[in-house]
PyMOL CGO cylinders between C-alpha atoms (Angstrom):
from pymol import cmd
from pymol.cgo import CYLINDER

trace = [
    CYLINDER, -14.61, 4.42, -9.44, -12.06, 5.37, -6.81, 0.3, 1, 1, 1, 1, 1, 1,
    CYLINDER, -12.06, 5.37, -6.81, -8.83, 7.01, -7.98, 0.3, 1, 1, 1, 1, 1, 1,
    CYLINDER, -8.83, 7.01, -7.98, -6.53, 6.70, -5.00, 0.3, 1, 1, 1, 1, 1, 1,
    CYLINDER, -6.53, 6.70, -5.00, -3.26, 8.02, -6.42, 0.3, 1, 1, 1, 1, 1, 1,
    CYLINDER, -3.26, 8.02, -6.42, -0.42, 7.07, -4.07, 0.3, 1, 1, 1, 1, 1, 1,
    CYLINDER, -0.42, 7.07, -4.07, -2.58, 5.46, -1.37, 0.3, 1, 1, 1, 1, 1, 1,
    CYLINDER, -2.58, 5.46, -1.37, -0.77, 2.18, -2.08, 0.3, 1, 1, 1, 1, 1, 1,
    CYLINDER, -0.77, 2.18, -2.08, 2.95, 2.30, -2.80, 0.3, 1, 1, 1, 1, 1, 1,
    CYLINDER, 2.95, 2.30, -2.80, 3.04, -1.40, -3.74, 0.3, 1, 1, 1, 1, 1, 1,
    CYLINDER, 3.04, -1.40, -3.74, 0.07, -3.49, -4.86, 0.3, 1, 1, 1, 1, 1, 1,
    CYLINDER, 0.07, -3.49, -4.86, 1.03, -6.42, -2.62, 0.3, 1, 1, 1, 1, 1, 1,
    CYLINDER, 1.03, -6.42, -2.62, 2.87, -5.06, 0.42, 0.3, 1, 1, 1, 1, 1, 1,
    CYLINDER, 2.87, -5.06, 0.42, 0.84, -1.87, 0.96, 0.3, 1, 1, 1, 1, 1, 1,
    CYLINDER, 0.84, -1.87, 0.96, -2.46, -3.73, 0.87, 0.3, 1, 1, 1, 1, 1, 1,
    CYLINDER, -2.46, -3.73, 0.87, -1.31, -6.74, 2.88, 0.3, 1, 1, 1, 1, 1, 1,
    CYLINDER, -1.31, -6.74, 2.88, 0.13, -4.52, 5.63, 0.3, 1, 1, 1, 1, 1, 1,
    CYLINDER, 0.13, -4.52, 5.63, -1.67, -1.15, 5.60, 0.3, 1, 1, 1, 1, 1, 1,
    CYLINDER, -1.67, -1.15, 5.60, -0.01, -0.21, 8.91, 0.3, 1, 1, 1, 1, 1, 1,
    CYLINDER, -0.01, -0.21, 8.91, 3.48, -0.28, 7.42, 0.3, 1, 1, 1, 1, 1, 1,
    CYLINDER, 3.48, -0.28, 7.42, 4.86, 3.19, 6.93, 0.3, 1, 1, 1, 1, 1, 1,
    CYLINDER, 4.86, 3.19, 6.93, 6.16, 4.45, 3.64, 0.3, 1, 1, 1, 1, 1, 1,
    CYLINDER, 6.16, 4.45, 3.64, 9.18, 6.72, 3.41, 0.3, 1, 1, 1, 1, 1, 1,
    CYLINDER, 9.18, 6.72, 3.41, 6.92, 9.35, 1.87, 0.3, 1, 1, 1, 1, 1, 1,
    CYLINDER, 6.92, 9.35, 1.87, 4.38, 9.41, 4.75, 0.3, 1, 1, 1, 1, 1, 1,
    CYLINDER, 4.38, 9.41, 4.75, 4.84, 12.82, 6.35, 0.3, 1, 1, 1, 1, 1, 1,
    CYLINDER, 4.84, 12.82, 6.35, 2.57, 11.76, 9.25, 0.3, 1, 1, 1, 1, 1, 1,
    CYLINDER, 2.57, 11.76, 9.25, 3.08, 8.01, 9.72, 0.3, 1, 1, 1, 1, 1, 1,
    CYLINDER, 3.08, 8.01, 9.72, 0.01, 7.41, 11.91, 0.3, 1, 1, 1, 1, 1, 1,
    CYLINDER, 0.01, 7.41, 11.91, -2.30, 9.43, 9.68, 0.3, 1, 1, 1, 1, 1, 1,
    CYLINDER, -2.30, 9.43, 9.68, -0.96, 7.64, 6.58, 0.3, 1, 1, 1, 1, 1, 1,
    CYLINDER, -0.96, 7.64, 6.58, -1.66, 4.21, 8.07, 0.3, 1, 1, 1, 1, 1, 1,
    CYLINDER, -1.66, 4.21, 8.07, -5.14, 5.28, 9.23, 0.3, 1, 1, 1, 1, 1, 1,
    CYLINDER, -5.14, 5.28, 9.23, -5.94, 6.69, 5.78, 0.3, 1, 1, 1, 1, 1, 1,
    CYLINDER, -5.94, 6.69, 5.78, -4.81, 3.49, 4.04, 0.3, 1, 1, 1, 1, 1, 1,
    CYLINDER, -4.81, 3.49, 4.04, -6.96, 1.34, 6.32, 0.3, 1, 1, 1, 1, 1, 1,
    CYLINDER, -6.96, 1.34, 6.32, -9.99, 3.59, 5.81, 0.3, 1, 1, 1, 1, 1, 1,
    CYLINDER, -9.99, 3.59, 5.81, -9.59, 3.75, 2.01, 0.3, 1, 1, 1, 1, 1, 1,
    CYLINDER, -9.59, 3.75, 2.01, -8.91, 0.02, 1.60, 0.3, 1, 1, 1, 1, 1, 1,
    CYLINDER, -8.91, 0.02, 1.60, -11.89, -0.85, 3.81, 0.3, 1, 1, 1, 1, 1, 1,
    CYLINDER, -11.89, -0.85, 3.81, -14.17, 1.48, 1.82, 0.3, 1, 1, 1, 1, 1, 1,
    CYLINDER, -14.17, 1.48, 1.82, -12.99, 0.03, -1.51, 0.3, 1, 1, 1, 1, 1, 1,
    CYLINDER, -12.99, 0.03, -1.51, -13.52, -3.55, -0.31, 0.3, 1, 1, 1, 1, 1, 1,
    CYLINDER, -13.52, -3.55, -0.31, -16.87, -2.87, 1.37, 0.3, 1, 1, 1, 1, 1, 1,
    CYLINDER, -16.87, -2.87, 1.37, -18.33, -0.89, -1.52, 0.3, 1, 1, 1, 1, 1, 1,
    CYLINDER, -18.33, -0.89, -1.52, -16.81, -3.17, -4.22, 0.3, 1, 1, 1, 1, 1, 1,
    CYLINDER, -16.81, -3.17, -4.22, -15.32, -0.16, -6.00, 0.3, 1, 1, 1, 1, 1, 1,
    CYLINDER, -15.32, -0.16, -6.00, -13.23, -0.28, -9.14, 0.3, 1, 1, 1, 1, 1, 1,
    CYLINDER, -13.23, -0.28, -9.14, -9.93, 1.33, -8.15, 0.3, 1, 1, 1, 1, 1, 1,
    CYLINDER, -9.93, 1.33, -8.15, -7.43, 3.16, -10.31, 0.3, 1, 1, 1, 1, 1, 1,
    CYLINDER, -7.43, 3.16, -10.31, -4.10, 3.70, -8.66, 0.3, 1, 1, 1, 1, 1, 1,
    CYLINDER, -4.10, 3.70, -8.66, -0.44, 4.25, -9.28, 0.3, 1, 1, 1, 1, 1, 1,
    CYLINDER, -0.44, 4.25, -9.28, 2.09, 1.51, -8.52, 0.3, 1, 1, 1, 1, 1, 1,
    CYLINDER, 2.09, 1.51, -8.52, -0.13, -1.33, -9.75, 0.3, 1, 1, 1, 1, 1, 1,
    CYLINDER, -0.13, -1.33, -9.75, 0.30, -3.60, -12.75, 0.3, 1, 1, 1, 1, 1, 1,
    CYLINDER, 0.30, -3.60, -12.75, -1.24, -2.74, -16.12, 0.3, 1, 1, 1, 1, 1, 1,
    CYLINDER, -1.24, -2.74, -16.12, -3.97, -1.76, -16.62, 0.3, 1, 1, 1, 1, 1, 1,
    CYLINDER, -3.97, -1.76, -16.62, -3.77, -0.25, -13.10, 0.3, 1, 1, 1, 1, 1, 1,
    CYLINDER, -3.77, -0.25, -13.10, -7.44, -1.02, -12.44, 0.3, 1, 1, 1, 1, 1, 1,
    CYLINDER, -7.44, -1.02, -12.44, -8.70, -3.49, -9.90, 0.3, 1, 1, 1, 1, 1, 1,
    CYLINDER, -8.70, -3.49, -9.90, -10.64, -4.26, -6.78, 0.3, 1, 1, 1, 1, 1, 1,
    CYLINDER, -10.64, -4.26, -6.78, -9.61, -4.58, -3.15, 0.3, 1, 1, 1, 1, 1, 1,
    CYLINDER, -9.61, -4.58, -3.15, -10.47, -7.75, -1.26, 0.3, 1, 1, 1, 1, 1, 1,
    CYLINDER, -10.47, -7.75, -1.26, -10.04, -8.58, 2.40, 0.3, 1, 1, 1, 1, 1, 1,
    CYLINDER, -10.04, -8.58, 2.40, -7.29, -11.05, 3.26, 0.3, 1, 1, 1, 1, 1, 1,
    CYLINDER, -7.29, -11.05, 3.26, -6.66, -11.92, 6.90, 0.3, 1, 1, 1, 1, 1, 1,
    CYLINDER, -6.66, -11.92, 6.90, -5.90, -8.71, 8.77, 0.3, 1, 1, 1, 1, 1, 1,
    CYLINDER, -5.90, -8.71, 8.77, -5.05, -6.87, 5.55, 0.3, 1, 1, 1, 1, 1, 1,
    CYLINDER, -5.05, -6.87, 5.55, -6.24, -6.63, 1.99, 0.3, 1, 1, 1, 1, 1, 1,
    CYLINDER, -6.24, -6.63, 1.99, -5.26, -7.84, -1.47, 0.3, 1, 1, 1, 1, 1, 1,
    CYLINDER, -5.26, -7.84, -1.47, -5.26, -6.36, -4.96, 0.3, 1, 1, 1, 1, 1, 1,
    CYLINDER, -5.26, -6.36, -4.96, -7.53, -8.07, -7.50, 0.3, 1, 1, 1, 1, 1, 1,
    CYLINDER, -7.53, -8.07, -7.50, -6.57, -6.81, -10.96, 0.3, 1, 1, 1, 1, 1, 1,
    CYLINDER, -6.57, -6.81, -10.96, -9.12, -6.57, -13.75, 0.3, 1, 1, 1, 1, 1, 1,
    CYLINDER, -9.12, -6.57, -13.75, -8.74, -7.08, -17.46, 0.3, 1, 1, 1, 1, 1, 1,
    CYLINDER, -8.74, -7.08, -17.46, -8.92, -4.11, -19.75, 0.3, 1, 1, 1, 1, 1, 1,
    CYLINDER, -8.92, -4.11, -19.75, -12.59, -5.08, -20.38, 0.3, 1, 1, 1, 1, 1, 1,
    CYLINDER, -12.59, -5.08, -20.38, -13.39, -4.52, -16.65, 0.3, 1, 1, 1, 1, 1, 1,
    CYLINDER, -13.39, -4.52, -16.65, -14.43, -8.14, -16.25, 0.3, 1, 1, 1, 1, 1, 1,
    CYLINDER, -14.43, -8.14, -16.25, -13.57, -10.10, -13.12, 0.3, 1, 1, 1, 1, 1, 1,
]
cmd.load_cgo(trace, "trace")
């Protein structure tokens, strides 16, 4: 399980466009690079992710979608 905290500030926009900067990114380039690296790792390794700013139950998977990624929520039973 990956607990990524604030790596995504919005479960749709942050994953779809990991290069977009958030107001809270102190280092914009490093923030974008970190998001891309974390999202790629989560998608490649098929990790269950727990993160803030996602819909209940705040657990899901990351899938690739075009040049970005998408949030795939899970049920509270961790079934896809």
